[in-house]
N, C-alpha and C positions, 0 to 999 in steps of 0.2 A: 536520475531519479525523476519521477513525474508526479503530478498531483493526484493521480488515481490511487497511489499507495497511501498518501496522507488521508485522502477521503475514506479509503477502506479501513485504515487503522482507527481513525476517528469514529467512524460509524460503528465498528465492532466494539470499541470501548464504550460508546454510548449505550449500545444494546446490552453489553455486559453489566453496565451500571444499573440498568432497569430490566433485569431478566424476565420479569413477569408481565411486561408490557410490549405491545406491538408499537412500531413506530412507522409512520408514513414517510414517503420520500420528502414531502414538504417539511415535516418535523425534523428529519435528519438534516435536510438542506439548511434549514434555519440555524440549527446547532453548529453545523460545519461552516456556515456562512458562504454558501455557494448555491448554484441553481439546482432545482430538483431534478432536471434532466441529467445533469452530471452524476448526481447521487444514484438515479435509477440505472444508469449505465454501469457504474461500479458495483452496485448491489446485485445487478443481474449476473455479473461475473462471479461475485461471492456466492450467489445462489447456485450457480452451475457447479461450483467447487464444493458445495455442501456446508458452507459456513453459516448461511442464513436460510430461513424458509420464508415463504410469502403466503399471505392470505388475502384473497380478493374481497371486495365489497366493503360494506359498512363495518367499522371496527377492525379493518384489515391493515396490512402493512407488512413490515419486516420484523422477524424475531430471530434471535440467536439460536443456531442449531448445533453449536459446538461447545466444547468446554474451554473457556477463556484461558485457563492455565495450561492447556495443551496445544494451543495454536501459537506458533512462533511468528514473529515479524518476518522471518525469512520466507515462510510459507506464503504469507500475504504478498510480499515483494515478488516472489516467483509468479503468483497468480495474477498480479496486476501490472508489473513493471519490469519483468526480467529483460535485460538487454538495454534498458533505457539509459544507463550510465554512459554508453557510447554514443557520441553525437552521430547524426545521420551523414554528416560531411566530415571528411578529414583531409588535411592538407597533403600535398605531394602528388606525384604522378609516377607510376612504375615504369613508364616509357621514357622519362627524362634521363638525360645523360649527366646526372648529378647524384653523387653518393647520398646526399640528404634527401632530395626529392624522390628518388626511386625507392627509398626504404622507409620513409616516414609513416605511410599508412599502415604498413604491417607492424612496425614498432609500436605505434600508438594503439592499434587494435590489441596487441598483447598487454600493454599497460592498462587499458580499460578493462580487459578481461580479468587481470590480476586484481585490480581495484574492486571490481564487482565481487569476486570471490572473497576478498577480505571483508567487504561489507556484509555479505551473506553469513560469514562466520560470526560476525558480531551480532547480526539480527537473529541468528539461530538461538542465541542465549536469552532473548527477550520474548515474552509472551504478551498476549492481549491483557491478561491479568496483571502482569508487571506494569504495563502502561497505565491501567486503571489505578493501581496502587500508587503510582507516581502522581497521577492527577489528584487523588484523594489526599496524599501527603502535601502536595503543593497548596491545596485549599486549606488544609489544617494549619499550615504555617501562616496563612493570611489571617486566620482568626485570632 
């Protein structure tokens, strides 16, 4: 899992919370608590996928262009982070004369693939609207 997924979900939930407002990358970055350049990178990906639109100039920024109750977290994960559960390095060496060393990379690859499939199955059940509702419920419990 990487931070792009978290930034994407946070940003989409923020835009869903304020559907009639544009939000600049600075505004989103302040809300997410990260640098605006990171937000712009993630929002560019979301724009290419059709989840947000942009408007240039004064009063511009990002706006939601999807239905929050139809966009699953699995979709957002696939758009921003697919394959990130597997580390870039894995132990073992297929050329080693050791049962463990020569098989570990392939076995771990399979484990990471299965784990990602399970996670996607779970994320498929959650939408951006569901996350927004959880945020609203959490705030209501604080009151």
